[in-house]
C-alpha positions in Angstrom: 0.1 -0.2 -0.1 1.2 3.4 -0.8 -1.3 4.8 1.4 -4.9 4.3 2.2 -6.3 5.2 -1.1 -3.2 3.7 -3.4 -2.1 0.4 -4.0 1.0 -1.0 -6.0 0.6 -4.3 -7.1 3.7 -5.9 -8.7 2.1 -9.4 -9.2 -0.6 -11.4 -7.3 -4.3 -10.8 -7.0 -6.1 -8.3 -4.6 -10.1 -8.2 -4.5 -11.4 -5.0 -3.0 -15.0 -3.6 -2.1 -15.0 0.0 -1.8 -17.9 2.0 -0.1 -19.0 5.1 -2.2 -17.8 7.0 0.9 -14.4 6.1 -0.5 -14.5 6.6 -3.9 -11.3 7.1 -5.6 -9.1 4.2 -4.5 -6.3 3.2 -6.9 -4.6 0.2 -7.9 -1.4 0.6 -10.2 0.2 -2.5 -11.9 3.4 -2.5 -14.4 0.7 -2.1 -17.2 -2.3 -0.5 -16.0 -3.6 1.9 -13.7 -7.5 1.1 -12.1 -9.4 4.1 -10.3 -12.5 2.7 -8.3 -16.0 4.8 -9.0 -17.4 3.3 -6.2 -17.4 -0.6 -6.7 -16.0 -4.1 -5.9 -13.4 -5.2 -8.1 -10.3 -7.6 -8.5 -7.1 -7.2 -10.2 -4.3 -9.9 -11.1 -1.0 -9.8 -12.1 0.9 -12.6 -13.5 4.4 -13.6 -13.3 4.7 -11.9 -16.9 3.3 -8.7 -15.8 0.1 -9.5 -17.7 -2.8 -7.7 -15.9 -6.4 -8.6 -15.5 -9.2 -6.4 -14.0 -12.8 -7.9 -13.4 -15.6 -5.7 -12.2 -18.1 -7.6 -9.6 -20.4 -4.5 -8.8 -20.3 -1.1 -10.2 -17.6 0.9 -12.2 -13.6 0.9 -12.8 -11.5 3.1 -15.1 -8.9 1.6 -16.5 -5.9 3.3 -18.3 -2.8 1.6 -20.2 0.3 2.9 -18.6 2.7 1.5 -21.4 2.3 0.0 -24.8 5.3 -1.6 -27.1 3.9 1.1 -29.9 5.0 3.9 -27.5 8.6 2.4 -27.3 8.8 2.4 -31.0 8.2 6.1 -31.5 
């Protein structure tokens, strides 16, 4: 945990249920940034760094942090 509203996940699985009063919880992985919009969600990161986001209820915003195309520019 970076702080009470931000988690950095390098590998493994996390599931979170965030009450509406705490909207804005964030999870960063090597490839994506996930921002909670009042929901229950899970994030997993494989050994290879691949990220999977599952939303159980509500919404999240997912932003890609890095693409191989960006490295080619």
